[in-house]
N, CA, C and O atoms as a GROMACS GRO file, in nm:
protein
  600
    1MET      N    1 -18.137  -2.421  12.895
    1MET     CA    2 -18.280  -2.442  12.915
    1MET      C    3 -18.353  -2.314  12.875
    1MET      O    4 -18.313  -2.204  12.912
    2ASP      N    5 -18.460  -2.331  12.799
    2ASP     CA    6 -18.545  -2.220  12.759
    2ASP      C    7 -18.683  -2.240  12.821
    2ASP      O    8 -18.735  -2.352  12.824
    3ILE      N    9 -18.742  -2.130  12.869
    3ILE     CA   10 -18.878  -2.135  12.924
    3ILE      C   11 -18.964  -2.046  12.836
    3ILE      O   12 -18.929  -1.931  12.809
    4ARG      N   13 -19.078  -2.100  12.792
    4ARG     CA   14 -19.167  -2.024  12.706
    4ARG      C   15 -19.311  -2.064  12.729
    4ARG      O   16 -19.340  -2.172  12.780
    5LYS      N   17 -19.401  -1.973  12.690
    5LYS     CA   18 -19.544  -2.002  12.696
    5LYS      C   19 -19.576  -2.101  12.585
    5LYS      O   20 -19.525  -2.089  12.474
    6ILE      N   21 -19.661  -2.199  12.615
    6ILE     CA   22 -19.697  -2.294  12.509
    6ILE      C   23 -19.782  -2.225  12.404
    6ILE      O   24 -19.858  -2.132  12.433
    7ASN      N   25 -19.769  -2.272  12.282
    7ASN     CA   26 -19.847  -2.222  12.170
    7ASN      C   27 -19.972  -2.306  12.154
    7ASN      O   28 -19.983  -2.416  12.210
    8LYS      N   29 -20.066  -2.254  12.079
    8LYS     CA   30 -20.190  -2.330  12.055
    8LYS      C   31 -20.163  -2.462  11.983
    8LYS      O   32 -20.238  -2.558  12.001
    9ASP      N   33 -20.055  -2.468  11.902
    9ASP     CA   34 -20.022  -2.591  11.828
    9ASP      C   35 -19.952  -2.694  11.915
    9ASP      O   36 -19.950  -2.813  11.881
   10ASP      N   37 -19.894  -2.652  12.028
   10ASP     CA   38 -19.822  -2.744  12.115
   10ASP      C   39 -19.917  -2.842  12.181
   10ASP      O   40 -20.031  -2.809  12.215
   11THR      N   41 -19.869  -2.963  12.199
   11THR     CA   42 -19.943  -3.062  12.275
   11THR      C   43 -19.922  -3.033  12.423
   11THR      O   44 -19.809  -3.011  12.467
   12LEU      N   45 -20.028  -3.032  12.499
   12LEU     CA   46 -20.020  -3.007  12.642
   12LEU      C   47 -19.940  -3.121  12.706
   12LEU      O   48 -19.970  -3.238  12.682
   13PRO      N   49 -19.837  -3.090  12.787
   13PRO     CA   50 -19.756  -3.196  12.850
   13PRO      C   51 -19.829  -3.259  12.969
   13PRO      O   52 -19.789  -3.242  13.084
   14MET      N   53 -19.937  -3.330  12.938
   14MET     CA   54 -20.027  -3.382  13.042
   14MET      C   55 -19.956  -3.478  13.138
   14MET      O   56 -19.979  -3.472  13.259
   15LYS      N   57 -19.870  -3.564  13.086
   15LYS     CA   58 -19.800  -3.658  13.174
   15LYS      C   59 -19.719  -3.582  13.280
   15LYS      O   60 -19.716  -3.621  13.396
   16LEU      N   61 -19.656  -3.475  13.238
   16LEU     CA   62 -19.577  -3.392  13.330
   16LEU      C   63 -19.667  -3.316  13.427
   16LEU      O   64 -19.638  -3.310  13.547
   17LEU      N   65 -19.775  -3.260  13.377
   17LEU     CA   66 -19.870  -3.188  13.463
   17LEU      C   67 -19.929  -3.280  13.570
   17LEU      O   68 -19.955  -3.238  13.683
   18LEU      N   69 -19.950  -3.406  13.534
   18LEU     CA   70 -20.008  -3.501  13.628
   18LEU      C   71 -19.910  -3.544  13.738
   18LEU      O   72 -19.951  -3.605  13.837
   19LEU      N   73 -19.781  -3.513  13.722
   19LEU     CA   74 -19.685  -3.537  13.830
   19LEU      C   75 -19.715  -3.448  13.950
   19LEU      O   76 -19.696  -3.488  14.065
   20ALA      N   77 -19.763  -3.327  13.922
   20ALA     CA   78 -19.790  -3.230  14.029
   20ALA      C   79 -19.935  -3.231  14.075
   20ALA      O   80 -19.967  -3.183  14.184
   21ASP      N   81 -20.023  -3.286  13.993
   21ASP     CA   82 -20.166  -3.287  14.027
   21ASP      C   83 -20.226  -3.412  13.963
   21ASP      O   84 -20.232  -3.421  13.840
   22PRO      N   85 -20.272  -3.507  14.044
   22PRO     CA   86 -20.317  -3.635  13.988
   22PRO      C   87 -20.454  -3.633  13.920
   22PRO      O   88 -20.497  -3.735  13.867
   23SER      N   89 -20.524  -3.519  13.920
   23SER     CA   90 -20.657  -3.514  13.860
   23SER      C   91 -20.652  -3.450  13.721
   23SER      O   92 -20.632  -3.329  13.708
   24LYS      N   93 -20.670  -3.532  13.618
   24LYS     CA   94 -20.670  -3.482  13.481
   24LYS      C   95 -20.778  -3.377  13.460
   24LYS      O   96 -20.754  -3.276  13.393
   25ASP      N   97 -20.896  -3.398  13.516
   25ASP     CA   98 -21.006  -3.302  13.500
   25ASP      C   99 -20.971  -3.167  13.561
   25ASP      O  100 -20.995  -3.063  13.500
   26ILE      N  101 -20.915  -3.168  13.681
   26ILE     CA  102 -20.879  -3.043  13.747
   26ILE      C  103 -20.768  -2.973  13.670
   26ILE      O  104 -20.772  -2.852  13.651
   27VAL      N  105 -20.666  -3.049  13.625
   27VAL     CA  106 -20.556  -2.991  13.546
   27VAL      C  107 -20.610  -2.924  13.420
   27VAL      O  108 -20.575  -2.810  13.390
   28GLU      N  109 -20.693  -2.996  13.345
   28GLU     CA  110 -20.747  -2.939  13.221
   28GLU      C  111 -20.827  -2.812  13.247
   28GLU      O  112 -20.821  -2.716  13.170
   29GLU      N  113 -20.901  -2.811  13.358
   29GLU     CA  114 -20.983  -2.694  13.391
   29GLU      C  115 -20.896  -2.572  13.417
   29GLU      O  116 -20.925  -2.465  13.362
   30TYR      N  117 -20.792  -2.583  13.498
   30TYR     CA  118 -20.712  -2.463  13.525
   30TYR      C  119 -20.616  -2.428  13.413
   30TYR      O  120 -20.582  -2.311  13.397
   31VAL      N  121 -20.571  -2.524  13.336
   31VAL     CA  122 -20.487  -2.492  13.220
   31VAL      C  123 -20.568  -2.410  13.119
   31VAL      O  124 -20.516  -2.318  13.057
   32ASN      N  125 -20.695  -2.445  13.102
   32ASN     CA  126 -20.781  -2.371  13.008
   32ASN      C  127 -20.807  -2.227  13.054
   32ASN      O  128 -20.830  -2.139  12.972
   33ARG      N  129 -20.804  -2.204  13.186
   33ARG     CA  130 -20.827  -2.069  13.238
   33ARG      C  131 -20.698  -1.989  13.255
   33ARG      O  132 -20.703  -1.867  13.270
   34GLY      N  133 -20.584  -2.056  13.253
   34GLY     CA  134 -20.457  -1.988  13.280
   34GLY      C  135 -20.364  -1.989  13.160
   34GLY      O  136 -20.406  -2.012  13.046
   35GLU      N  137 -20.237  -1.964  13.189
   35GLU     CA  138 -20.133  -1.967  13.087
   35GLU      C  139 -20.031  -2.072  13.128
   35GLU      O  140 -19.982  -2.073  13.241
   36CYS      N  141 -19.999  -2.161  13.036
   36CYS     CA  142 -19.907  -2.272  13.063
   36CYS      C  143 -19.771  -2.240  13.002
   36CYS      O  144 -19.762  -2.199  12.886
   37PHE      N  145 -19.665  -2.259  13.080
   37PHE     CA  146 -19.528  -2.235  13.037
   37PHE      C  147 -19.450  -2.365  13.048
   37PHE      O  148 -19.470  -2.443  13.141
   38ILE      N  149 -19.360  -2.387  12.952
   38ILE     CA  150 -19.279  -2.508  12.954
   38ILE      C  151 -19.131  -2.472  12.953
   38ILE      O  152 -19.090  -2.369  12.899
   39ALA      N  153 -19.052  -2.559  13.014
   39ALA     CA  154 -18.907  -2.549  13.009
   39ALA      C  155 -18.860  -2.658  12.915
   39ALA      O  156 -18.899  -2.774  12.927
   40GLU      N  157 -18.774  -2.619  12.820
   40GLU     CA  158 -18.722  -2.715  12.722
   40GLU      C  159 -18.570  -2.719  12.729
   40GLU      O  160 -18.504  -2.617  12.747
   41PHE      N  161 -18.517  -2.839  12.714
   41PHE     CA  162 -18.374  -2.859  12.707
   41PHE      C  163 -18.348  -2.963  12.601
   41PHE      O  164 -18.404  -3.073  12.605
   42GLU      N  165 -18.262  -2.930  12.506
   42GLU     CA  166 -18.232  -3.019  12.393
   42GLU      C  167 -18.360  -3.071  12.328
   42GLU      O  168 -18.374  -3.191  12.301
   43GLN      N  169 -18.454  -2.980  12.304
   43GLN     CA  170 -18.581  -3.005  12.235
   43GLN      C  171 -18.673  -3.102  12.309
   43GLN      O  172 -18.762  -3.161  12.249
   44LYS      N  173 -18.652  -3.118  12.440
   44LYS     CA  174 -18.741  -3.200  12.522
   44LYS      C  175 -18.800  -3.113  12.631
   44LYS      O  176 -18.732  -3.027  12.687
   45ILE      N  177 -18.927  -3.136  12.661
   45ILE     CA  178 -18.991  -3.064  12.769
   45ILE      C  179 -18.948  -3.128  12.901
   45ILE      O  180 -18.967  -3.247  12.924
   46ILE      N  181 -18.888  -3.045  12.988
   46ILE     CA  182 -18.839  -3.098  13.116
   46ILE      C  183 -18.909  -3.035  13.237
   46ILE      O  184 -18.890  -3.080  13.350
   47GLY      N  185 -18.990  -2.931  13.212
   47GLY     CA  186 -19.059  -2.867  13.323
   47GLY      C  187 -19.180  -2.791  13.275
   47GLY      O  188 -19.195  -2.762  13.156
   48VAL      N  189 -19.268  -2.758  13.370
   48VAL     CA  190 -19.391  -2.688  13.335
   48VAL      C  191 -19.440  -2.610  13.456
   48VAL      O  192 -19.414  -2.648  13.571
   49TYR      N  193 -19.510  -2.500  13.430
   49TYR     CA  194 -19.586  -2.432  13.534
   49TYR      C  195 -19.703  -2.360  13.469
   49TYR      O  196 -19.704  -2.336  13.349
   50VAL      N  197 -19.803  -2.328  13.551
   50VAL     CA  198 -19.922  -2.260  13.503
   50VAL      C  199 -19.947  -2.137  13.589
   50VAL      O  200 -19.941  -2.145  13.712
   51LEU      N  201 -19.974  -2.023  13.525
   51LEU     CA  202 -20.015  -1.902  13.595
   51LEU      C  203 -20.165  -1.886  13.576
   51LEU      O  204 -20.216  -1.890  13.463
   52LEU      N  205 -20.236  -1.869  13.686
   52LEU     CA  206 -20.381  -1.863  13.685
   52LEU      C  207 -20.428  -1.734  13.753
   52LEU      O  208 -20.417  -1.722  13.875
   53PRO      N  209 -20.481  -1.637  13.675
   53PRO     CA  210 -20.534  -1.516  13.739
   53PRO      C  211 -20.651  -1.553  13.831
   53PRO      O  212 -20.739  -1.630  13.793
   54THR      N  213 -20.651  -1.497  13.952
   54THR     CA  214 -20.756  -1.531  14.048
   54THR      C  215 -20.840  -1.411  14.089
   54THR      O  216 -20.962  -1.420  14.095
   55ARG      N  217 -20.776  -1.300  14.117
   55ARG     CA  218 -20.844  -1.176  14.157
   55ARG      C  219 -20.769  -1.061  14.091
   55ARG      O  220 -20.660  -1.081  14.037
   56PRO      N  221 -20.825  -0.939  14.094
   56PRO     CA  222 -20.750  -0.826  14.038
   56PRO      C  223 -20.611  -0.817  14.101
   56PRO      O  224 -20.597  -0.820  14.224
   57GLU      N  225 -20.511  -0.806  14.018
   57GLU     CA  226 -20.370  -0.791  14.057
   57GLU      C  227 -20.312  -0.913  14.129
   57GLU      O  228 -20.203  -0.904  14.186
   58THR      N  229 -20.383  -1.026  14.126
   58THR     CA  230 -20.335  -1.148  14.193
   58THR      C  231 -20.334  -1.264  14.093
   58THR      O  232 -20.429  -1.283  14.017
   59VAL      N  233 -20.227  -1.340  14.097
   59VAL     CA  234 -20.213  -1.457  14.012
   59VAL      C  235 -20.169  -1.573  14.099
   59VAL      O  236 -20.094  -1.555  14.195
   60GLU      N  237 -20.217  -1.693  14.065
   60GLU     CA  238 -20.176  -1.812  14.139
   60GLU      C  239 -20.081  -1.894  14.052
   60GLU      O  240 -20.106  -1.916  13.934
   61LEU      N  241 -19.974  -1.938  14.113
   61LEU     CA  242 -19.880  -2.029  14.049
   61LEU      C  243 -19.927  -2.170  14.081
   61LEU      O  244 -19.927  -2.211  14.197
   62VAL      N  245 -19.968  -2.242  13.978
   62VAL     CA  246 -20.016  -2.379  13.997
   62VAL      C  247 -19.933  -2.475  13.914
   62VAL      O  248 -19.879  -2.439  13.810
   63ASN      N  249 -19.924  -2.595  13.961
   63ASN     CA  250 -19.866  -2.706  13.888
   63ASN      C  251 -19.723  -2.682  13.840
   63ASN      O  252 -19.697  -2.680  13.720
   64VAL      N  253 -19.632  -2.662  13.932
   64VAL     CA  254 -19.490  -2.659  13.898
   64VAL      C  255 -19.442  -2.804  13.899
   64VAL      O  256 -19.451  -2.872  14.001
   65ALA      N  257 -19.392  -2.851  13.784
   65ALA     CA  258 -19.347  -2.990  13.775
   65ALA      C  259 -19.221  -3.000  13.690
   65ALA      O  260 -19.203  -2.926  13.594
   66VAL      N  261 -19.135  -3.093  13.728
   66VAL     CA  262 -19.010  -3.120  13.657
   66VAL      C  263 -19.002  -3.270  13.635
   66VAL      O  264 -19.036  -3.349  13.724
   67VAL      N  265 -18.957  -3.311  13.516
   67VAL     CA  266 -18.944  -3.455  13.490
   67VAL      C  267 -18.853  -3.517  13.595
   67VAL      O  268 -18.754  -3.457  13.637
   68GLU      N  269 -18.888  -3.636  13.637
   68GLU     CA  270 -18.822  -3.698  13.752
   68GLU      C  271 -18.671  -3.711  13.735
   68GLU      O  272 -18.597  -3.694  13.832
   69GLU      N  273 -18.624  -3.742  13.615
   69GLU     CA  274 -18.479  -3.760  13.596
   69GLU      C  275 -18.401  -3.629  13.606
   69GLU      O  276 -18.278  -3.630  13.607
   70GLN      N  277 -18.471  -3.516  13.612
   70GLN     CA  278 -18.406  -3.385  13.625
   70GLN      C  279 -18.420  -3.326  13.766
   70GLN      O  280 -18.378  -3.213  13.790
   71HIS      N  281 -18.480  -3.401  13.859
   71HIS     CA  282 -18.497  -3.351  13.996
   71HIS      C  283 -18.360  -3.324  14.059
   71HIS      O  284 -18.262  -3.392  14.028
   72GLY      N  285 -18.355  -3.226  14.146
   72GLY     CA  286 -18.233  -3.197  14.220
   72GLY      C  287 -18.133  -3.111  14.146
   72GLY      O  288 -18.019  -3.097  14.190
   73ARG      N  289 -18.173  -3.053  14.034
   73ARG     CA  290 -18.081  -2.973  13.952
   73ARG      C  291 -18.117  -2.824  13.950
   73ARG      O  292 -18.060  -2.748  13.872
   74GLY      N  293 -18.212  -2.785  14.035
   74GLY     CA  294 -18.248  -2.643  14.043
   74GLY      C  295 -18.348  -2.597  13.939
   74GLY      O  296 -18.376  -2.477  13.929
   75ILE      N  297 -18.404  -2.690  13.862
   75ILE     CA  298 -18.498  -2.652  13.756
   75ILE      C  299 -18.629  -2.600  13.816
   75ILE      O  300 -18.685  -2.503  13.766
   76GLY      N  301 -18.676  -2.663  13.922
   76GLY     CA  302 -18.798  -2.615  13.988
   76GLY      C  303 -18.783  -2.471  14.034
   76GLY      O  304 -18.874  -2.391  14.015
   77LYS      N  305 -18.670  -2.439  14.093
   77LYS     CA  306 -18.645  -2.301  14.138
   77LYS      C  307 -18.642  -2.206  14.019
   77LYS      O  308 -18.696  -2.096  14.027
   78GLN      N  309 -18.579  -2.246  13.910
   78GLN     CA  310 -18.577  -2.162  13.790
   78GLN      C  311 -18.718  -2.138  13.738
   78GLN      O  312 -18.750  -2.028  13.695
   79LEU      N  313 -18.802  -2.241  13.741
   79LEU     CA  314 -18.940  -2.226  13.696
   79LEU      C  315 -19.017  -2.128  13.786
   79LEU      O  316 -19.088  -2.041  13.736
   80VAL      N  317 -19.002  -2.142  13.917
   80VAL     CA  318 -19.071  -2.052  14.009
   80VAL      C  319 -19.023  -1.908  13.990
   80VAL      O  320 -19.104  -1.816  13.987
   81MET      N  321 -18.893  -1.890  13.977
   81MET     CA  322 -18.840  -1.755  13.959
   81MET      C  323 -18.884  -1.695  13.824
   81MET      O  324 -18.908  -1.574  13.815
   82ASP      N  325 -18.894  -1.778  13.722
   82ASP     CA  326 -18.944  -1.731  13.593
   82ASP      C  327 -19.090  -1.689  13.606
   82ASP      O  328 -19.131  -1.586  13.551
   83ALA      N  329 -19.168  -1.767  13.678
   83ALA     CA  330 -19.310  -1.734  13.698
   83ALA      C  331 -19.324  -1.600  13.769
   83ALA      O  332 -19.410  -1.519  13.733
   84ILE      N  333 -19.240  -1.575  13.868
   84ILE     CA  334 -19.242  -1.447  13.940
   84ILE      C  335 -19.209  -1.333  13.844
   84ILE      O  336 -19.275  -1.229  13.846
   85LYS      N  337 -19.107  -1.352  13.761
   85LYS     CA  338 -19.067  -1.249  13.664
   85LYS      C  339 -19.181  -1.221  13.565
   85LYS      O  340 -19.213  -1.105  13.538
   86VAL      N  341 -19.241  -1.326  13.511
   86VAL     CA  342 -19.352  -1.310  13.416
   86VAL      C  343 -19.469  -1.237  13.481
   86VAL      O  344 -19.526  -1.146  13.422
   87ALA      N  345 -19.503  -1.276  13.604
   87ALA     CA  346 -19.615  -1.214  13.674
   87ALA      C  347 -19.590  -1.064  13.697
   87ALA      O  348 -19.680  -0.982  13.682
   88LYS      N  349 -19.467  -1.030  13.732
   88LYS     CA  350 -19.432  -0.888  13.751
   88LYS      C  351 -19.449  -0.810  13.621
   88LYS      O  352 -19.504  -0.700  13.621
   89THR      N  353 -19.401  -0.867  13.510
   89THR     CA  354 -19.411  -0.796  13.381
   89THR      C  355 -19.556  -0.780  13.337
   89THR      O  356 -19.588  -0.689  13.261
   90LYS      N  357 -19.643  -0.870  13.384
   90LYS     CA  358 -19.786  -0.859  13.350
   90LYS      C  359 -19.861  -0.766  13.445
   90LYS      O  360 -19.981  -0.746  13.430
   91GLY      N  361 -19.791  -0.710  13.544
   91GLY     CA  362 -19.851  -0.612  13.633
   91GLY      C  363 -19.918  -0.668  13.757
   91GLY      O  364 -19.986  -0.594  13.829
   92TYR      N  365 -19.901  -0.797  13.784
   92TYR     CA  366 -19.958  -0.853  13.907
   92TYR      C  367 -19.883  -0.799  14.028
   92TYR      O  368 -19.763  -0.773  14.021
   93LYS      N  369 -19.953  -0.783  14.138
   93LYS     CA  370 -19.894  -0.732  14.263
   93LYS      C  371 -19.873  -0.843  14.366
   93LYS      O  372 -19.790  -0.830  14.456
   94THR      N  373 -19.949  -0.951  14.353
   94THR     CA  374 -19.941  -1.062  14.448
   94THR      C  375 -19.940  -1.194  14.373
   94THR      O  376 -20.014  -1.213  14.276
   95MET      N  377 -19.855  -1.285  14.420
   95MET     CA  378 -19.856  -1.421  14.367
   95MET      C  379 -19.886  -1.515  14.483
   95MET      O  380 -19.826  -1.504  14.590
   96GLU      N  381 -19.978  -1.606  14.458
   96GLU     CA  382 -20.013  -1.707  14.557
   96GLU      C  383 -19.982  -1.845  14.500
   96GLU      O  384 -19.972  -1.863  14.379
   97THR      N  385 -19.967  -1.940  14.588
   97THR     CA  386 -19.952  -2.078  14.547
   97THR      C  387 -20.000  -2.166  14.661
   97THR      O  388 -20.023  -2.119  14.772
   98GLY      N  389 -20.016  -2.292  14.633
   98GLY     CA  390 -20.057  -2.386  14.737
   98GLY      C  391 -19.996  -2.520  14.709
   98GLY      O  392 -19.971  -2.556  14.594
   99THR      N  393 -19.971  -2.594  14.814
   99THR     CA  394 -19.916  -2.728  14.799
   99THR      C  395 -19.964  -2.815  14.914
   99THR      O  396 -20.014  -2.764  15.015
  100GLY      N  397 -19.949  -2.943  14.899
  100GLY     CA  398 -19.997  -3.035  15.001
  100GLY      C  399 -19.913  -3.033  15.127
  100GLY      O  400 -19.794  -3.004  15.124
  101ASN      N  401 -19.977  -3.064  15.238
  101ASN     CA  402 -19.906  -3.072  15.366
  101ASN      C  403 -19.794  -3.175  15.362
  101ASN      O  404 -19.699  -3.167  15.439
  102SER      N  405 -19.804  -3.273  15.272
  102SER     CA  406 -19.703  -3.378  15.259
  102SER      C  407 -19.592  -3.344  15.160
  102SER      O  408 -19.498  -3.421  15.144
  103SER      N  409 -19.603  -3.230  15.095
  103SER     CA  410 -19.508  -3.190  14.990
  103SER      C  411 -19.391  -3.113  15.051
  103SER      O  412 -19.377  -2.992  15.032
  104ILE      N  413 -19.307  -3.184  15.123
  104ILE     CA  414 -19.199  -3.124  15.201
  104ILE      C  415 -19.101  -3.047  15.112
  104ILE      O  416 -19.064  -2.934  15.143
  105GLY      N  417 -19.060  -3.107  15.002
  105GLY     CA  418 -18.967  -3.040  14.911
  105GLY      C  419 -19.026  -2.913  14.850
  105GLY      O  420 -18.957  -2.812  14.837
  106GLN      N  421 -19.153  -2.919  14.812
  106GLN     CA  422 -19.218  -2.803  14.752
  106GLN      C  423 -19.234  -2.691  14.854
  106GLN      O  424 -19.216  -2.574  14.820
  107LEU      N  425 -19.268  -2.725  14.979
  107LEU     CA  426 -19.279  -2.622  15.083
  107LEU      C  427 -19.146  -2.550  15.102
  107LEU      O  428 -19.143  -2.428  15.117
  108ALA      N  429 -19.037  -2.625  15.101
  108ALA     CA  430 -18.904  -2.564  15.114
  108ALA      C  431 -18.874  -2.477  14.992
  108ALA      O  432 -18.826  -2.364  15.007
  109LEU      N  433 -18.900  -2.528  14.873
  109LEU     CA  434 -18.874  -2.453  14.751
  109LEU      C  435 -18.946  -2.319  14.750
  109LEU      O  436 -18.885  -2.215  14.726
  110TYR      N  437 -19.075  -2.321  14.774
  110TYR     CA  438 -19.152  -2.196  14.769
  110TYR      C  439 -19.100  -2.094  14.871
  110TYR      O  440 -19.093  -1.975  14.840
  111GLN      N  441 -19.065  -2.140  14.990
  111GLN     CA  442 -19.014  -2.046  15.090
  111GLN      C  443 -18.876  -1.992  15.049
  111GLN      O  444 -18.847  -1.875  15.075
  112LYS      N  445 -18.793  -2.073  14.987
  112LYS     CA  446 -18.663  -2.026  14.938
  112LYS      C  447 -18.681  -1.921  14.828
  112LYS      O  448 -18.593  -1.838  14.807
  113CYS      N  449 -18.795  -1.926  14.759
  113CYS     CA  450 -18.824  -1.832  14.650
  113CYS      C  451 -18.902  -1.710  14.698
  113CYS      O  452 -18.949  -1.630  14.617
  114GLY      N  453 -18.917  -1.694  14.830
  114GLY     CA  454 -18.978  -1.573  14.883
  114GLY      C  455 -19.123  -1.583  14.926
  114GLY      O  456 -19.181  -1.483  14.969
  115PHE      N  457 -19.184  -1.699  14.915
  115PHE     CA  458 -19.323  -1.715  14.958
  115PHE      C  459 -19.329  -1.732  15.109
  115PHE      O  460 -19.236  -1.783  15.171
  116ARG      N  461 -19.440  -1.688  15.167
  116ARG     CA  462 -19.467  -1.704  15.310
  116ARG      C  463 -19.597  -1.780  15.327
  116ARG      O  464 -19.690  -1.762  15.249
  117ILE      N  465 -19.604  -1.866  15.427
  117ILE     CA  466 -19.725  -1.941  15.456
  117ILE      C  467 -19.830  -1.844  15.511
  117ILE      O  468 -19.804  -1.770  15.606
  118ILE      N  469 -19.949  -1.847  15.450
  118ILE     CA  470 -20.056  -1.756  15.493
  118ILE      C  471 -20.179  -1.829  15.545
  118ILE      O  472 -20.270  -1.766  15.600
  119GLY      N  473 -20.182  -1.961  15.529
  119GLY     CA  474 -20.298  -2.034  15.578
  119GLY      C  475 -20.297  -2.179  15.534
  119GLY      O  476 -20.209  -2.224  15.462
  120VAL      N  477 -20.399  -2.250  15.582
  120VAL     CA  478 -20.414  -2.392  15.550
  120VAL      C  479 -20.561  -2.417  15.517
  120VAL      O  480 -20.649  -2.381  15.595
  121ASP      N  481 -20.587  -2.480  15.402
  121ASP     CA  482 -20.722  -2.524  15.368
  121ASP      C  483 -20.734  -2.669  15.419
  121ASP      O  484 -20.686  -2.763  15.356
  122ILE      N  485 -20.799  -2.684  15.532
  122ILE     CA  486 -20.811  -2.815  15.596
  122ILE      C  487 -20.890  -2.911  15.507
  122ILE      O  488 -20.996  -2.876  15.454
  123ASP      N  489 -20.838  -3.031  15.490
  123ASP     CA  490 -20.901  -3.140  15.414
  123ASP      C  491 -20.928  -3.107  15.268
  123ASP      O  492 -21.016  -3.168  15.206
  124PHE      N  493 -20.854  -3.011  15.210
  124PHE     CA  494 -20.873  -2.974  15.069
  124PHE      C  495 -20.862  -3.096  14.978
  124PHE      O  496 -20.948  -3.118  14.893
  125PHE      N  497 -20.755  -3.175  14.994
  125PHE     CA  498 -20.732  -3.288  14.904
  125PHE      C  499 -20.827  -3.403  14.932
  125PHE      O  500 -20.857  -3.481  14.841
  126VAL      N  501 -20.875  -3.416  15.053
  126VAL     CA  502 -20.973  -3.519  15.086
  126VAL      C  503 -21.107  -3.486  15.020
  126VAL      O  504 -21.176  -3.576  14.971
  127LYS      N  505 -21.144  -3.359  15.018
  127LYS     CA  506 -21.272  -3.316  14.962
  127LYS      C  507 -21.273  -3.310  14.809
  127LYS      O  508 -21.376  -3.336  14.747
  128HIS      N  509 -21.159  -3.277  14.747
  128HIS     CA  510 -21.157  -3.249  14.604
  128HIS      C  511 -21.095  -3.358  14.516
  128HIS      O  512 -21.100  -3.349  14.393
  129TYR      N  513 -21.038  -3.459  14.578
  129TYR     CA  514 -20.975  -3.566  14.500
  129TYR      C  515 -21.036  -3.699  14.542
  129TYR      O  516 -21.047  -3.728  14.661
  130PRO      N  517 -21.076  -3.781  14.444
  130PRO     CA  518 -21.147  -3.905  14.476
  130PRO      C  519 -21.060  -4.011  14.544
  130PRO      O  520 -21.112  -4.094  14.618
  131GLU      N  521 -20.929  -4.009  14.518
  131GLU     CA  522 -20.842  -4.110  14.576
  131GLU      C  523 -20.745  -4.047  14.674
  131GLU      O  524 -20.706  -3.931  14.659
  132GLU      N  525 -20.707  -4.123  14.774
  132GLU     CA  526 -20.610  -4.075  14.872
  132GLU      C  527 -20.476  -4.051  14.803
  132GLU      O  528 -20.438  -4.125  14.712
  133ILE      N  529 -20.405  -3.947  14.848
  133ILE     CA  530 -20.273  -3.914  14.796
  133ILE      C  531 -20.174  -3.930  14.911
  133ILE      O  532 -20.196  -3.877  15.020
  134PHE      N  533 -20.065  -4.002  14.885
  134PHE     CA  534 -19.959  -4.017  14.985
  134PHE      C  535 -19.829  -3.969  14.922
  134PHE      O  536 -19.800  -3.996  14.806
  135GLU      N  537 -19.751  -3.898  15.003
  135GLU     CA  538 -19.624  -3.844  14.958
  135GLU      C  539 -19.531  -3.838  15.078
  135GLU      O  540 -19.572  -3.794  15.186
  136ASN      N  541 -19.410  -3.883  15.062
  136ASN     CA  542 -19.313  -3.883  15.172
  136ASN      C  543 -19.366  -3.961  15.294
  136ASN      O  544 -19.333  -3.930  15.408
  137GLY      N  545 -19.449  -4.063  15.268
  137GLY     CA  546 -19.505  -4.143  15.375
  137GLY      C  547 -19.614  -4.073  15.457
  137GLY      O  548 -19.652  -4.120  15.564
  138ILE      N  549 -19.664  -3.960  15.404
  138ILE     CA  550 -19.764  -3.879  15.474
  138ILE      C  551 -19.887  -3.867  15.385
  138ILE      O  552 -19.874  -3.847  15.264
  139GLN      N  553 -20.005  -3.880  15.443
  139GLN     CA  554 -20.126  -3.856  15.362
  139GLN      C  555 -20.139  -3.708  15.334
  139GLN      O  556 -20.131  -3.624  15.424
  140CYS      N  557 -20.160  -3.677  15.208
  140CYS     CA  558 -20.183  -3.538  15.166
  140CYS      C  559 -20.330  -3.507  15.190
  140CYS      O  560 -20.417  -3.554  15.117
  141ARG      N  561 -20.356  -3.428  15.292
  141ARG     CA  562 -20.493  -3.393  15.328
  141ARG      C  563 -20.520  -3.244  15.309
  141ARG      O  564 -20.622  -3.205  15.253
  142ASP      N  565 -20.425  -3.162  15.356
  142ASP     CA  566 -20.447  -3.018  15.365
  142ASP      C  567 -20.367  -2.942  15.260
  142ASP      O  568 -20.256  -2.982  15.224
  143MET      N  569 -20.423  -2.831  15.211
  143MET     CA  570 -20.354  -2.742  15.119
  143MET      C  571 -20.288  -2.632  15.201
  143MET      O  572 -20.356  -2.554  15.268
  144VAL      N  573 -20.156  -2.625  15.195
  144VAL     CA  574 -20.083  -2.516  15.260
  144VAL      C  575 -20.077  -2.401  15.159
  144VAL      O  576 -20.024  -2.416  15.049
  145ARG      N  577 -20.132  -2.287  15.198
  145ARG     CA  578 -20.139  -2.170  15.109
  145ARG      C  579 -20.022  -2.078  15.138
  145ARG      O  580 -19.990  -2.050  15.254
  146LEU      N  581 -19.957  -2.030  15.031
  146LEU     CA  582 -19.843  -1.939  15.043
  146LEU      C  583 -19.865  -1.819  14.953
  146LEU      O  584 -19.941  -1.826  14.856
  147SER      N  585 -19.799  -1.708  14.984
  147SER     CA  586 -19.816  -1.586  14.906
  147SER      C  587 -19.690  -1.501  14.913
  147SER      O  588 -19.610  -1.515  15.005
  148GLN      N  589 -19.675  -1.414  14.816
  148GLN     CA  590 -19.570  -1.314  14.822
  148GLN      C  591 -19.612  -1.191  14.744
  148GLN      O  592 -19.682  -1.200  14.644
  149ASP      N  593 -19.568  -1.075  14.793
  149ASP     CA  594 -19.590  -0.950  14.722
  149ASP      C  595 -19.486  -0.941  14.612
  149ASP      O  596 -19.369  -0.976  14.632
  150LEU      N  597 -19.528  -0.895  14.496
  150LEU     CA  598 -19.435  -0.886  14.383
  150LEU      C  599 -19.380  -0.744  14.370
  150LEU      O  600 -19.300  -0.717  14.281
   0.00000   0.00000   0.00000
């Protein structure tokens, strides 16, 4: 598997990005402000993440997604660890991320990769997304915020 920044000629893997965030408008907005990286295996895109600068020396990891048939193989962890490595080489001191209260697997993944829970944005998904989101039988209402020092 190779992970690389997408080129201007590459087609944005929107279907994959929408696995992690159901709003095409929101995805396009942060992809345009950040840097999008893809994981490729046998010339197919199997994963994606976006690094979004937010404040001086701080970057947010947004939209970590892996194609469904590759779930459970450690690709998500490889993507998160690659994002951490890239952020360090770019001189960032802090990496933040956020995920839904219903995203049990993602909460575990981020903590295994060194992130700590620093807060909760109450009703984030209710306020910013027009349709209800359900995951693991739980309504996704709140954004759980995580951070780590690099």
